[in-house]
C-alpha positions as CSV (number, residue, x, y, z in Angstrom):
1,M,15.9,-7.0,21.9
2,T,15.8,-5.1,18.6
3,S,13.1,-2.6,17.6
4,D,10.8,-3.4,14.6
5,D,12.5,-0.7,12.6
6,S,16.1,-2.0,13.1
7,Y,15.4,-5.7,12.6
8,V,15.6,-5.3,8.8
9,P,17.3,-1.9,8.3
10,D,16.8,0.3,5.3
11,D,19.4,0.2,2.6
12,E,20.9,3.2,0.7
13,V,18.1,3.2,-2.0
14,L,15.4,3.3,0.6
15,L,17.1,6.0,2.6
16,A,17.5,8.1,-0.5
17,A,13.8,7.6,-1.3
18,R,12.9,8.6,2.2
19,G,15.0,11.7,1.8
20,R,13.1,12.6,-1.4
21,A,9.8,12.0,0.5
22,E,10.9,14.5,3.1
23,E,11.6,17.1,0.4
24,F,8.2,16.6,-1.1
25,G,6.5,16.6,2.3
26,C,4.9,13.2,2.0
27,V,5.1,10.5,4.7
28,P,6.2,7.0,3.6
29,V,5.6,3.8,5.4
30,G,8.0,3.1,8.2
31,T,10.5,0.3,8.0
32,A,8.3,-2.1,10.1
33,E,5.3,-1.6,7.8
34,G,7.5,-1.8,4.7
35,T,9.0,-5.1,5.8
36,T,5.5,-6.4,6.5
37,L,4.5,-5.4,2.9
38,C,7.5,-7.3,1.6
39,F,6.6,-10.3,3.7
40,L,3.0,-10.3,2.5
41,A,4.0,-10.0,-1.2
42,A,6.5,-12.9,-0.8
43,G,4.0,-15.1,1.1
44,L,1.5,-14.6,-1.7
45,R,4.1,-15.0,-4.4
46,A,2.4,-11.9,-5.8
47,R,2.6,-11.4,-9.5
48,A,0.0,-8.5,-9.7
49,V,-0.1,-5.8,-7.1
50,V,-2.0,-2.5,-7.0
51,E,-0.7,0.4,-4.9
52,I,-2.8,3.5,-4.3
53,G,-0.5,6.3,-3.4
54,T,2.9,6.0,-5.1
55,G,4.8,8.7,-3.1
56,T,8.5,8.5,-3.8
57,G,8.5,4.7,-4.2
58,V,9.3,3.5,-0.6
59,S,6.3,1.2,-0.2
60,G,6.5,0.2,-3.9
61,L,10.1,-0.9,-3.4
62,Y,9.2,-3.1,-0.5
63,L,6.4,-4.6,-2.5
64,L,8.6,-5.2,-5.5
65,R,11.3,-6.9,-3.4
66,G,8.7,-9.4,-2.1
67,M,6.9,-10.0,-5.4
68,A,7.6,-12.9,-7.8
69,P,10.5,-12.1,-10.2
70,D,8.0,-11.6,-13.1
71,G,5.5,-9.6,-11.0
72,V,4.2,-6.2,-12.0
73,L,3.4,-3.4,-9.6
74,T,0.6,-1.0,-10.7
75,S,0.9,2.2,-8.8
76,I,-1.5,5.1,-8.9
77,D,-0.9,8.7,-7.8
78,I,-2.3,12.1,-8.8
79,E,1.1,13.8,-8.5
80,P,3.5,13.4,-11.6
81,E,6.6,14.5,-9.6
82,Y,6.0,11.5,-7.2
83,H,6.0,9.2,-10.2
84,R,9.3,10.6,-11.4
85,A,10.8,10.2,-7.9
86,A,9.4,6.6,-7.6
87,R,10.7,5.7,-11.1
88,K,14.2,6.7,-9.9
89,T,13.8,4.7,-6.7
90,F,12.8,1.6,-8.6
91,L,15.6,1.9,-11.2
92,D,18.2,2.6,-8.6
93,A,17.1,-0.6,-6.9
94,G,17.7,-2.5,-10.1
95,F,14.1,-3.0,-11.2
96,P,13.5,-2.5,-14.9
97,S,10.7,-0.3,-16.1
98,G,8.7,-3.3,-17.3
99,R,8.2,-4.4,-13.6
100,T,6.1,-1.2,-12.9
101,R,3.1,0.5,-14.4
102,L,2.7,4.0,-13.0
103,I,-0.6,5.6,-13.6
104,I,-1.3,9.3,-13.0
105,G,-4.8,10.1,-12.0
106,R,-7.4,9.9,-9.2
107,A,-7.4,6.4,-7.9
108,L,-11.2,6.3,-7.7
109,D,-11.4,7.0,-11.4
110,V,-8.6,4.5,-12.3
111,L,-9.5,1.5,-10.2
112,P,-12.8,0.7,-12.0
113,R,-10.7,0.2,-15.2
114,L,-8.5,-2.4,-13.7
115,T,-9.2,-6.2,-14.0
116,T,-11.8,-7.5,-11.5
117,G,-10.3,-10.4,-9.5
118,G,-7.0,-10.0,-11.2
119,Y,-4.7,-8.9,-8.3
120,D,-2.9,-10.7,-5.5
121,L,-2.5,-7.7,-3.2
122,V,-3.9,-4.1,-3.0
123,F,-2.1,-1.6,-0.8
124,V,-3.6,1.7,0.1
125,D,-1.7,4.7,1.4
126,A,-3.5,7.8,0.3
127,A,-6.1,10.3,1.6
128,R,-7.9,8.5,4.4
129,S,-11.1,10.4,3.7
130,E,-11.3,8.2,0.5
131,Y,-10.5,4.9,2.2
132,P,-14.1,3.6,2.1
133,G,-14.2,4.0,-1.7
134,Y,-10.8,2.3,-2.1
135,Y,-12.1,-0.6,0.1
136,E,-15.0,-1.2,-2.2
137,H,-12.8,-1.2,-5.3
138,G,-10.0,-3.1,-3.6
139,V,-12.3,-6.0,-2.7
140,D,-13.4,-6.2,-6.4
141,L,-9.8,-6.3,-7.6
142,L,-8.7,-9.2,-5.4
143,R,-8.5,-12.8,-6.4
144,P,-9.6,-15.4,-3.8
145,G,-6.8,-15.5,-1.2
146,G,-5.6,-12.0,-2.1
147,V,-4.9,-9.5,0.5
148,L,-6.1,-5.9,1.0
149,V,-3.8,-3.6,3.1
150,F,-4.5,-0.1,4.4
151,H,-1.8,2.1,6.0
152,G,-2.5,4.4,8.9
153,V,-5.9,3.0,9.9
154,L,-6.7,3.7,13.5
155,N,-8.0,1.2,16.0
156,P,-11.6,2.3,16.5
157,R,-11.7,0.8,20.0
158,T,-8.7,2.5,21.5
159,D,-7.9,5.7,19.6
160,P,-9.3,9.0,20.9
161,P,-12.5,10.3,19.2
162,R,-11.9,13.1,16.7
163,R,-14.1,14.6,14.1
164,D,-11.4,14.9,11.4
165,P,-13.0,13.5,8.1
166,G,-10.0,11.3,7.6
167,V,-10.3,9.8,11.1
168,V,-14.0,9.3,10.7
169,A,-13.5,7.6,7.3
170,A,-10.7,5.3,8.7
171,R,-13.0,4.3,11.5
172,E,-15.9,3.5,9.1
173,L,-13.4,1.5,7.0
174,A,-12.2,-0.5,10.0
175,R,-15.8,-1.4,10.9
176,A,-16.8,-2.3,7.4
177,V,-13.8,-4.5,6.9
178,R,-14.4,-6.3,10.2
179,E,-18.0,-6.9,9.3
180,D,-17.4,-8.0,5.7
181,T,-18.0,-11.8,5.6
182,R,-15.9,-12.0,2.4
183,L,-12.8,-11.0,4.4
184,V,-10.6,-12.3,7.2
185,P,-9.3,-9.1,8.9
186,A,-6.4,-8.3,11.3
187,L,-4.9,-5.1,12.7
188,L,-1.1,-5.1,12.6
189,P,1.1,-2.3,13.8
190,G,0.4,0.6,11.4
191,L,-1.6,-1.6,9.0
192,L,-5.1,-3.0,8.6
193,V,-5.0,-6.2,6.6
194,A,-7.7,-8.4,5.2
195,A,-7.5,-11.6,3.2
196,M,-10.2,-12.5,0.7
197,R,-11.9,-15.8,1.4
């Protein structure tokens, strides 16, 4: 039996992007979460995806590989050096610059300027303390049938109680998504996903 991370192993471009992430001190999605993102983008035939938290392009590359050939990834991060690293990742993987739109800024300031109901998938991997705000904006951005994905959300029923603001916010998010009648939620390993009805 193979582990989730070895079933579809990382290639050289992903390994290099992971190396850059380690240098910057940011933690990218694991291989299992990344292949799930690729699967979701492919299943949706996604043409318009928003990513909150660019990092060095690991999750963005998984998303691009699953998206439709003419799809565009809009990725938001406050750190310019992350965008430079991500741009290299995407180009090294053979994706032209026209397939990505990298926006530098606070996601909570940028998201209201994006097209309401215009996106197939919204992926969030950023400061967990801001997840409730990303949830509100993410739901607004999705088309019917679109999917909202959060990385690193804890299971509020099984994880130990902690007062860390990020943990508290993640728990609030998990409850809000579960109770939102517009969404069909599921907890996957490492990811909270919800489809828009």
